Structures are given as structure tokens and as C-alpha cells.
C-alpha positions in Angstrom: -4.0 -41.4 40.6 -7.7 -41.6 39.8 -8.0 -45.2 40.1 -5.2 -45.7 42.9 -6.3 -46.8 46.6 -6.8 -43.8 48.8 -4.9 -45.8 51.3 -1.9 -46.0 49.4 -1.1 -42.5 48.5 -2.4 -41.8 52.4 0.5 -43.8 53.9 3.0 -42.3 51.5 2.2 -38.9 52.5 2.2 -39.9 56.1 5.5 -41.2 55.7 7.1 -38.2 54.3 5.3 -36.2 56.8 6.1 -38.2 60.1 4.3 -37.6 63.2 5.0 -34.8 66.0 4.8 -37.8 68.4 8.3 -39.5 67.4 11.2 -38.6 65.8 10.7 -39.5 62.5 8.0 -41.1 60.3 8.3 -44.3 58.6 11.2 -45.0 56.3 9.9 -43.8 52.9 11.7 -44.2 49.7 10.0 -42.2 47.4 10.9 -40.4 43.9 10.6 -36.7 43.1 8.1 -38.0 40.2 6.2 -39.7 42.8 5.7 -36.5 44.7 4.4 -35.0 41.7 1.7 -37.5 41.7 0.9 -36.8 45.1 0.8 -33.1 45.3 -2.7 -32.7 44.2 -3.6 -35.0 47.1 -1.7 -32.9 49.6 -2.7 -29.7 48.1 -6.3 -30.7 48.6 -5.6 -31.6 52.2 -3.8 -28.5 52.7 -0.2 -29.8 53.5 1.5 -29.4 49.8 3.9 -27.2 51.0 4.9 -29.1 54.3 5.3 -32.2 51.9 7.7 -30.4 49.5 9.2 -28.9 52.3 9.9 -32.0 54.1 10.8 -33.9 51.2 13.5 -31.2 50.2 14.9 -31.5 53.8 15.1 -35.4 53.8 17.1 -34.8 50.5 14.6 -36.4 48.0 15.3 -34.9 44.5 12.6 -32.9 43.2 11.6 -32.7 39.8 11.5 -29.5 37.9 7.9 -29.3 38.5 8.2 -30.4 41.9 11.0 -27.2 42.5 8.2 -25.1 40.8 5.1 -25.9 43.0 7.9 -25.3 46.1 8.9 -22.2 45.0 5.2 -21.1 44.0 4.0 -22.3 47.6 7.0 -20.4 49.2 6.3 -17.5 47.5 2.5 -17.5 48.6 3.5 -18.1 52.1 5.8 -15.1 51.8 3.0 -13.0 50.5 0.8 -13.9 52.9 3.3 -12.9 55.8 3.7 -9.7 54.4 -0.1 -9.2 55.0 0.0 -10.4 58.3 2.8 -7.8 59.0 0.8 -5.0 57.3 -2.3 -5.8 59.1 -0.4 -6.2 62.5 1.5 -2.8 62.0 -2.2 -1.2 61.1 -4.3 -2.5 63.8 -1.6 -2.3 66.5 -1.0 1.5 66.0 -4.3 2.3 67.5 -5.6 -1.1 68.8 -2.8 -3.0 70.3 -3.8 -6.2 72.1 -7.5 -5.4 71.2 -7.8 -8.0 68.2 -6.1 -11.2 67.4 -5.4 -13.8 64.3 -7.2 -17.0 64.3 -7.3 -20.1 62.2 -3.9 -18.4 60.2 -1.0 -18.4 62.0 0.0 -22.2 62.4 2.6 -24.1 64.0 3.9 -25.6 60.6 4.4 -24.2 57.1 0.9 -23.5 55.4 -0.6 -21.8 52.8 -3.9 -20.2 54.3 -6.9 -19.6 51.9 -7.2 -16.2 53.6 -6.4 -14.2 56.9 -8.7 -14.4 59.7 -9.0 -12.1 62.8 -11.6 -10.7 65.4 -11.6 -8.1 68.1 -12.0 -8.9 71.4 -14.5 -6.3 72.0 -17.3 -6.2 69.0 -17.9 -2.8 69.3 -14.5 -1.6 68.1 -14.8 -3.9 65.0 -16.0 -0.9 62.6 -13.2 1.3 63.8 -10.9 -1.3 63.1 -12.2 -1.9 59.5 -12.1 1.7 58.8 -8.5 2.0 59.8 -7.6 -0.9 57.4 -9.5 0.7 54.7 -7.4 4.0 55.0 -4.3 2.0 54.9 -3.8 -0.3 51.7 -6.8 -2.4 52.2 -10.1 -2.5 49.9 -13.7 -3.4 50.2 -14.6 -6.7 48.6 -17.7 -8.0 50.2 -19.9 -8.1 53.6 -21.4 -10.8 55.3 -23.4 -10.8 58.8 -20.3 -11.5 61.1 -17.5 -10.4 58.8 -16.4 -7.9 56.3 -14.0 -9.2 53.8 -11.4 -6.6 52.6 -8.7 -7.3 50.0 -5.0 -6.1 50.0 -4.6 -3.5 47.3 -2.1 -5.7 45.6 -5.1 -7.9 44.8 -7.5 -5.1 43.3 -8.8 -6.4 40.0 -7.8 -9.9 40.4 -9.5 -11.0 43.8 -12.8 -12.6 43.7 -15.5 -14.0 46.1 -14.1 -17.5 45.6 -10.9 -16.4 47.0 -8.8 -17.6 44.1 -5.3 -16.8 45.3 -5.8 -17.0 48.9 -3.2 -14.7 49.3 -4.7 -10.9 49.4 -8.3 -11.7 51.4 -8.7 -10.5 54.8 -11.6 -11.8 56.6 -12.6 -9.1 59.5 -14.8 -11.3 62.0 -17.1 -9.3 64.3 -17.0 -13.0 66.1 -16.0 -16.3 65.3 -18.8 -17.5 63.2 -20.7 -18.8 60.0 -23.7 -16.6 58.8 -25.4 -15.0 61.8 -24.4 -18.0 64.0 -21.5 -17.2 66.7 -19.5 -20.3 67.5 -17.1 -18.5 69.9 -17.3 -15.9 72.6 -14.6 -13.1 71.6 -14.8 -12.0 75.3 -14.0 -15.7 76.4 -11.1 -15.9 74.2 -8.9 -12.7 75.1 -7.6 -14.9 78.1 -6.0 -17.0 75.5 -4.2 -14.0 73.7 -0.5 -14.4 73.1 2.0 -13.1 70.3 4.2 -15.2 68.5 8.1 -14.8 69.3 10.1 -12.6 67.0 12.3 -10.0 66.9 9.4 -7.5 65.3 7.0 -8.1 68.2 5.4 -10.9 67.0 1.6 -11.4 65.8 -1.5 -11.4 68.2 -2.6 -15.0 67.8 -4.8 -17.0 70.0 -2.6 -19.5 72.4 -2.4 -23.5 71.5 -5.8 -24.0 73.6 -8.0 -21.3 72.0 -6.8 -22.4 68.4 -7.3 -26.0 69.3 -11.1 -25.8 70.1 -11.4 -23.1 67.2 -10.1 -25.8 64.8 -12.1 -28.6 66.4 -15.5 -27.0 66.2 -14.4 -24.9 62.8 -13.6 -28.3 61.3 -17.4 -29.9 62.3 -19.4 -26.4 61.9 -19.6 -25.1 59.7 -16.8 -26.9 57.7 -18.0 -30.4 58.1 -14.2 -31.2 57.0 -11.3 -32.9 58.4 -8.2 -32.6 56.1 -4.4 -33.8 56.8 -4.0 -30.4 58.0 -6.2 -30.5 60.6 -4.6 -33.8 61.8 -1.1 -32.1 62.4 -2.7 -29.3 63.8 -4.4 -31.2 66.5 -1.5 -33.1 67.0 1.2 -30.2 67.1 -1.4 -28.1 69.5 -2.2 -31.4 72.1 1.7 -32.2 72.2 2.4 -28.4 73.3 -0.6 -28.1 75.8 0.7 -31.5 77.3 4.3 -30.0 77.3 3.4 -27.2 79.1 1.2 -29.0 81.6 -2.2 -27.1 80.6 -4.3 -30.4 79.9 -6.2 -29.0 83.1 -6.6 -25.8 81.2 -7.7 -27.3 78.0 -10.1 -29.4 79.3 -11.7 -26.7 81.5 -11.8 -24.5 78.1 -13.6 -27.3 75.9 -16.2 -27.6 79.0 -16.6 -23.8 79.2 -17.1 -23.2 75.4 -19.7 -26.2 75.1 -17.4 -27.9 72.3 -16.8 -31.5 73.8 -18.6 -33.5 71.2 -16.4 -31.6 68.5 -13.2 -32.0 70.3 -14.2 -35.6 70.9 -14.9 -36.2 67.2 -12.0 -34.6 66.0 -9.8 -36.5 68.4 -11.6 -39.9 67.5 -10.4 -39.3 63.5 -6.9 -38.4 64.2 -6.3 -41.4 66.8 -7.6 -43.8 64.1 -5.4 -42.4 61.6 -2.6 -42.3 64.0 -3.0 -46.0 65.0 -3.1 -47.0 61.4 -0.4 -45.2 59.8 2.4 -44.8 62.8 1.4 -48.3 64.7 0.5 -46.3 67.9 -1.7 -43.7 69.8 -0.2 -41.1 71.6 -1.0 -41.2 75.2 -1.8 -37.5 75.1 -4.6 -38.2 72.9 -5.9 -41.0 74.7 -5.8 -38.8 77.8 -8.3 -36.5 76.1 -10.6 -39.2 74.3 -10.9 -40.7 78.2 -12.2 -37.2 79.1 -14.2 -36.4 75.8 -16.3 -39.7 74.9 -19.3 -38.0 73.3 -18.0 -38.2 69.7 -15.4 -41.3 70.2 -17.2 -42.9 67.8 -16.8 -40.9 64.5 -13.5 -42.5 64.1 -15.0 -45.7 62.7 -16.5 -43.6 59.8 -13.1 -42.8 58.6 -12.2 -46.5 58.6 -15.3 -47.1 56.7 -14.7 -44.8 54.1 -11.0 -46.2 53.3 -9.2 -43.1 54.3 -11.0 -40.9 51.9 -9.4 -37.7 52.6 -10.5 -34.6 53.4 -12.6 -36.7 55.5 -16.5 -35.4 55.8 -17.7 -35.7 59.3 -21.4 -37.6 59.7 -24.6 -35.4 59.7 -25.1 -36.8 63.2 -22.3 -35.2 64.4 -22.7 -31.9 62.8 -25.8 -31.5 64.1 -25.2 -32.8 67.9 -22.4 -30.4 68.0 -24.8 -27.4 66.9 -27.1 -28.6 69.4 -24.6 -28.7 72.3 -23.4 -25.2 71.3 -26.8 -23.9 72.3 -25.8 -24.1 75.8 -23.6 -21.3 75.0 -25.6 -18.0 75.6 -23.7 -16.2 72.8 -24.5 -19.3 70.5 -28.2 -19.6 71.6 -28.9 -15.8 71.0 -27.1 -15.7 67.7 -28.8 -18.8 66.6 -32.5 -16.9 67.0 -31.1 -14.4 64.4 -29.9 -17.1 62.2 -33.3 -18.9 62.1 -35.2 -15.7 61.8 -33.1 -14.7 58.4 -33.7 -18.0 57.5 -37.3 -17.2 56.7 -36.3 -15.4 53.7 -36.2 -18.0 50.8 -33.2 -16.7 49.1 -31.2 -16.8 52.2 -32.3 -20.3 53.1 -31.1 -21.6 49.9 -27.8 -20.3 50.1 -27.1 -21.8 53.3 -28.7 -25.2 52.4 -26.3 -25.0 49.2 -23.1 -24.3 51.2 -23.8 -27.5 53.5 -24.6 -29.6 50.5 -21.3 -28.7 48.9 -19.2 -29.1 52.2 -21.2 -32.6 53.0 -20.4 -34.0 49.3 -16.6 -33.1 49.3 -16.8 -29.9 47.6 -15.0 -26.8 48.6 -16.6 -23.5 48.1 -13.4 -21.4 47.4 -10.8 -21.9 44.6 -7.4 -22.5 46.5 -5.1 -21.6 43.3 
């Protein structure tokens, strides 16, 4: 696989996963052995569970190793759901409708590295964390905008590199990185909704809130676009269009000052969709016609020969950050960030993380 053209494996993986904008993806004849070879690439792009599940649904016979990987990832998904259930039960007991999961509950099967949530009122953050600490969660580490707890079942196993990705609970004061806040929690309250199930559902950001959080977080601080990002963007845009909410989406993007980040993500998505499915969905064209500032980012994915996960250009990274300075909460928090970066140790830590993400390396162990 190391010497195999990236385009070949990308084409095969898209063939298995298909597109939300068509009934099925390209017809792909693929063996269980080939799925084993694609597994690491799919896992790196955060779609391994989706790949194996779709392959099984299409009647592809999995190898013994493939079945073992599928069961492993399904168990990981199940244990993540148990954490979601537990957090919801605890926080809703005293703070119902005052907090929300984000970047965690997705519109398809996934295995997130951790579980993320934040309160709409930052003043209630500590009380919420204290409640979790009294009810089966343990302290792991603290950061400027978040407290990381672990489910007690991970005690003695969990580490700061988030190996395993099941027990970790990132309790954000506000969505951000270090001291920099990229979304205003109070603005996100209007996007609050719940998943539909018999137990009352999880509190989540609606599709518009998740869409803008995904697009900005991909560029800053992650600087990374994976195949999971492709499917998240396609799913969210399709559902937003179906419900007639494109106008609301446009206003939300503008009021949160994430136009360039949205544009850059859309342009990469469009480039990949056109190449591997032969057309560009009109929903994506409609949005890229409105948000044009980052529309040139798609050319870089072609020049990189579809090297996925894709690293956003340094130009997009910094221009998205500059655009965000128009948001009062981001502007104020950047002052705090710059003040702390006068500390050489803190400064070097920030530079190291940005460097790792810029060169395609991760900072967390997924398994």
C-alpha cells in the first residue's frame, strides 16, 4: 500500500461509501482482502467503521480480520454511546437544555476520539463539571478552555494522547483552542436540538450549528480535512437544503464570521465530488456561489494528488483566523492568547502542535 497511488485507494473507498446526493455510488467490485488493505487508510480518514458497515450491507464477504475490525469498531461505538448516555443523564438531572454535545454525534456511524460538550452559559461550567466528578467521572487534565475528564472505566488506562478514544470527555467552557474561542456559546443556543429516540435524545447542535463548527474546526485548529469531513459536509448541506434552511445557514455563517472557512471546506468537497462521482451537487454550488473567499482551496487537493487527510494551506489557516477577529468573543480571547504566548514554554507548545498538524501528523492516538 505504501507505493500505491493515493488516487486508486481514494477511488475505491468512495466507491464503497457512495454519495449522499445519489442513490448509490459507483459500482465497485472489491474483495474482503482488499478491504483489509484499505483499512488503515479509512481509519486515518475516520471512516473505517462506515466502510466496513457499508461493505457488509452490500454483501461483500469480510475476511476474519475484517470481521474482527468491524466488531472492534462497533464495540467502540457502543461504548461511546454509553458515555453519551451517562453524560446526558447526569447533566440533564440539573442542567437540562443548558448544555450541548458538539463534534461528537454525527449523522452516520463514527468512532470519535472523544466526547465534546459545552454549556450555553460559561458561568455554569464548573458546577456542571463538579456534578460529573461526583457521578462516575475522574479528572485527567486541564487546559485553558476545557477540562478533560475520563469515565471511571478508563481509570489507569487513559492518557493525555487519548488512546482508545472511548473514555475521554472534553468539557469545553466555549468551543476553542488554548485561550482562543472560535464560537460564541450564547449564539449557539438557538441551534440547540435533540436527537430523536425513545429515551429523550441527546442534546446536540442542529445541522447548521454542526456544519459551521465542523468547517471552522477543520481549518483552525486542526488544519485538516478528512473523508469524514467530506461526508459530514455533504450530509449537513443536504439536510439543510431539504428543510429549506439555506437562508438561515447563510446568515449563521456570516454572523459567526466563518465565511472563508466554509468556502474552503466547500471547495475541497466540490473538487472531490466532481472527480469521484462525476458531478457537483447543486446544493454545494449554491453555497460556493455565496461564499467565494476560499474557493481556490480546492485546487490544492488536486495538486496534492488527493493525499487524504488533506492539509489546508497556510494562507487559508491564517486568513480564517484573521476573519474571525471580527467576532467580539474571538477578538477578546485572542488578546488573552497572545498574552500567554509571551511565555516561551507555552509559545513552543503551540508552535509544535501547529507543526504536527501542518505536516500530517496527529497529536492523538486513535487506537
